[in-house]
N, C-alpha and C positions, 0 to 999 in steps of 0.2 A: 579397539578395532577388532573385527572378526576374522580378518584374513592376514596371513603371513606366509613367507616362503621358507621351505626347508633348505638344507645345504645343497640338495640336488636341483633347486630352482622350482620345485613343485609348489603350486599354490594350494594352501591348506585353509579351508573355510570352516569355521566352527558352527556355521549355520547348516552345514550338511548333516546327514544322518549318522553321525558318529555316536557310539555309546560312551558313557563316562569311563568305562574300563579301557576302551580303545584309546581315548585321549590321554588317560593317565599313563598308558604304556608309551605313547608317542612322546609325552612330556619327559618321561624318564630316560628315553633313548635318543632323542633328537634335539637339535638346536633350531631356533626359528628366527627369522629376520624380517624387518620392516620392508615392505615393497618400495617405499619412497626413499628412505635414507640409508637402508642397508644395515642399520644398527640392530643388535640383538634385541629380541623381545621375549617376554615370558608369557607362557600360557597360564591364564587364571581360571581355575575351575571351582570357584566358590559357589555357595548356595544363595547368597543375598543379591548378587548381581549376575547378569547373564554372562556365560562363559565368554572370555575375550582374551586378546593379547594386549600387553602393555609394555612400553619401552623399559628396558632394564635400567637405564640411567637417563637423566634429563639431557637432552641434546638439542640440535637445531633441525629437527625433522620438518621439512617444508609443509607437511600436512597436519602438523599438530597446531591447529588454529586456536583451540581452547581446550581445557580439560574435558574429557569425555564423561558425561554424567550417566547415571543409571537410566534416566529417561531417554537419553539419546541412544544408548545401546539397545534398550528394549524397543524403542521406536523403529530403529533400523531393522531389527529382527522381525517385528510384526509386519512392517511394510513389505519386506522381502517375501514373507510367507503369503501375504495378501496377494501380491503380484503372481506368485506361483499358483495359488489357488485359482486365479483368473486366467491361467494359461499363458501368462506373459513371461517371456524369457528375460530374466533380470540377473545382474551380477552385483553383489554387494562389494563396496570398496574396490571397484575395478581400477587398477592403476593405469594411468595414461602417461607413458614416459615422455612424450613430446612436450607436455606442459607440466609434468611432475604433479599431477593432481589425481586424487582418487575420490570421486564423488560418492556419496553415501550409497546411492543405487544408480546403476547404469543399465539402460535398455538399448542394446546394440541393434536390435532388429527393427526399431522404429525408424521412420523416415521423416525428418532427420533423426539420428540417435538422440535419446533423451537421458538427461541426468536429473535425478531427484535429490535435492539437498534438504535433509531434515534438520532445521536449525532451531536449537534450543537456547543457546547462549547469545548474548548481544555481541555483535562485531561491528566495527566501523564501516563507513561507506566505502572507503578506499579498498579495504579488504574484500568487501562484498562485490565491488565492481571488478576487482582483479580476478576473483574466482569466476564471475559470470563471463567476463571478457575472454579469459583463457579458454573456457569451454566453447564459447561462440566461435573463437578463432579456429577451432577444430571441427566446426560444423555441427556442434552438439547443442541442442536446445536445453536450457536449464529451467527447472521448475522448483521454486522455493516453497517449502512446506514448513510451517512453524509448529513448535510444541504448543499444545492447547493451553498450557499454563501462561502463555504470553498474551492470550486473549483477555483484555482488560475491559470488562463491562461495567460502566458507571451507573447506568439506569436502563430501563427498557429502550431499545433502539439508540443507545448512546454509548460510544466506545472510545477508549483512549489508545492511540497507536504510537509506537516508537518510530524514530527516524528510519531504522532498519526495515521495519515492515512497510512503511510508506515507499521506500526506495524500490521495493519489489512488487508493487501493485501491478496487477494484470488487467488489461482492458478487455471488456467483453461487450459486444453490441447486442442489446436486447430491444428488438423492434426499432424504434427511431431514437431511442435514448442511449447514451453512453453509460456503461456500468463498469465500475472497478471493483475488484474483489481480491480477497486473500484466502489462503488455505491453512487450516490448522488440523492437528491430529493428536488424539489422546491415546497413547499406547496401552494404558491401563483399562480404559473403557472400550478400546478398539473402535473409536468414533472419529469420523471426519467432520469438520465444521467448516463451512464456507461463509465468509463474512462479505456480504454485498454492501458496498459503501454507496450511500445515496448522495450525501452532501458533506463538505467540510464545514464544521461549525466554528472551530478555532484552529490554531496551528497544530494542535495535538488531539483535539476531540472531533469525532465524526459521527454523523447520524447514519445508521445502517441497519441491516437485517441479517440475522444469523440463521443458517440452515444446517442442521446436523443430521448425519446419516451413519448408521453402523457400517463398518467396512464390508460386512456380508451383503449389504444392499447397494453397493456401488462398484462399478467396474472402472477400468482405466479411462475409457472415453468420458464417462461422467465425472471422473476426477479432474481430467484436463479441461473439459468444457462443461461445467455445471450449468444447469438451467435454474432460473430464479422465478419465483411466483410471489409477488408482494401481497401481503394480507390486505383486506379491505380497509382496515383502519390501523393507523400507526400513531404512536405518541410523539412522533418527531416534531410536529408543529409546536407542541408545548415547549420542547427544548429550544426550538428556534426563536420563539417569541420571548422566552426568558432571556436568551442571549441578546436579543435585540434591545430589550429593556435595559440590560447591563450596558450596552453600547451607548444608549441614549442618556444614561444617568452617570456616565463616567466623568470624573471631575478633572479640571485642567492640570493640577499639579502631577497627575498620574499619566498625562498624555505622552505618547511616543513622539519622536521627531516628525513622523508622517502626520500624526494627528494635529500637532502644532502647525505644521505647514498648511493643512487643509483648514484648520481653525482660522488662521490668518486670512486665507482667501475668502472664507465665509464672512469674516468681520468686515473686510473691505467692501463686500457686496451687501452688507447689512442683513446677512442671513444669520439666524441663530443656529449655531453648529448642531445642537442636539435635536433641532426640529426639522431635520431633513425629511424629504418626502418618503412615503412608504415604499416606493420603487427603488430606493437605495437600501442595500442590505438584504438582497434576495438570495435564496439558495440556488447555487449553480453547480450541478453535478460535475461538469467538465472542468471546474476550477480546482480540481483535486491537487494539482501541483503548486497552487499559489498559497504560500504560507501567510501572506498578509490577510488580515480580516476582511471578509467580503464587503462590509459597508464602507471601508476605506478606499479600496481600488474602484468600487462602483461610484463612490462620491467623486473621486478624481475624474472619472469619465463624464459624469454629469456636469461638474463645474468647468471642465476644460473643453468639452466638445458639444454637449447637448444644451448648454447654456448660451448658445450663440444667438438665440432668438427665433421666433416663428418664421419659417420660410428659408432659413439658412441650411447649409449642407455640411456634411463631414464624411470622411471615408474610414473604413476599417483599417486601411493601411496607416492613416494618420494616428489612430489610436494605438495600433501595434508598435509603431516607431516610438511614440511617446512612452508606452509601457516599458519597452526595453531600456529607454533612457532612465526611467525611474528605477529600474533594476540596477543599472550601472551606478546610479547615484546612491544606491542602497536605501532608497525609500521603500521599495517593494522587495519582498523576499520570496524566493521560490524553494520548494523542497527539492532535495537531490533525488533524482529518479533514474533508474537503470534503463527504462524503456522509452519514456516519452516526456515531453513538456508541452501539454496541449493548451498553450496560452491563447493562440488564435481562436481555437474552438470555444474556450471560455468567454472570450470577448464577444464572439458571434452569438453565443447562446444568451448572453445578457442583453445584447441589442435586440434579439428576437423577443424577449420578454417586454422590453420597452415598446416594441412595435405592437405587441398584443394589448397593451394598456392605452395605445393610441398616441403615445408621445412622439414617436418617429415613424417614418415609412421607409422600408428598404427599397432601393432602386437598383438598377443594373450596375455591374462593376463594383460591387461591395461599397456602394455609396448610400447615404441616408439623408432624407429630408426631415427637418424638424417641424412638427405639426403645431406645437403650442409652446408658449413660454413656460419656464419652470415656475411652479407655485411652491414657494418655500415659506410657508406661513409659520408665525410664532404661535404654536398651539400648546395647550397643556398636555402633560404626559399621558393622561388617560385617553384623550382624544387621539393622540398619535398612535398609541398602542392598539386602539380599536381599528384605526385605518390600516395598521400593519397586519392585523388578523384578517380583516376583510379582503385585502389584496392577496394574502397568502391563500385563503380559501378559494379565491377566484382563479388564481394561476395554477394551483396544485390540488387536483380533485381527490387525491388519495391521502 
């Protein structure tokens, strides 16, 4: 930590312009105490790690969530000075006694006040939620920023995200589309990285675009509400088609309970499970909170609602009720999210794609008319994959 109290209750911040000599004199003549727990702390003035305070002995400090690493200390320092350079009043480790929290950076003059949490270590959802909720209860907006070492790039436009990162996703509207993004920061490179998530591919892998900017090229407004410009060509379709091939060639012994459930329904209707139409397993940006693979929850919609025959009707409310029931029965899984669970939007967006291919027509009151019977033909894998690519190119121009 960078801030402690002396015996007179004065707040001492090691990020202020103290010289080494001044701090050495203070260290030799004064005692310092943690703002949160009141226990004595020691001033550390080494050369390998940023100057900081550390608890004298292990205890039950409510703000010692995880060991403070060099990256975390350096990151807080760099972020504090970045804010000061941009003329933003910021307090590092400002103690909020009502909730016994001291966010990494606190911006009291923002409306509402803003807390920036620079998260480097993994913490559980309950702890993440408790920290976010306690700040929100005080009318403070919290912004989660992750260490850049947490950004796991598997291939161009393909990223692996942890449950913690998924829980803190922030929604941003760009034109008519829903976009979700995360923020990362490298203290050593002084570089911000914004990861714009386009589509969930699996429960942990996501197709996205990364945008990096030096801290000298970005201000607080751009940090809070970044703008995204997708390149003309992305490799994301290749990832999606490879995953769809994997779904189509998965063998029965490795099926999940949901796959077995849908396989049984297909068998009763004399459908070959792996030969499902190309409009099952489509990328849906707003399905970010759904951990269940896209082809399974979309197959469920087709087999339970759209398979009623030409001229029949169904409603969004029916699908939504059925979806929630599948969640309660643990067939469908959702990611734990701090801000939103956009299930209804994901269902609506999928139905919109089905209307674009002419399968259904939207009517008033969130109801839909089925225009044609389902064509579930037993085709060879090569033909199915060609149909998958053709439909993907038709629906997604980028």
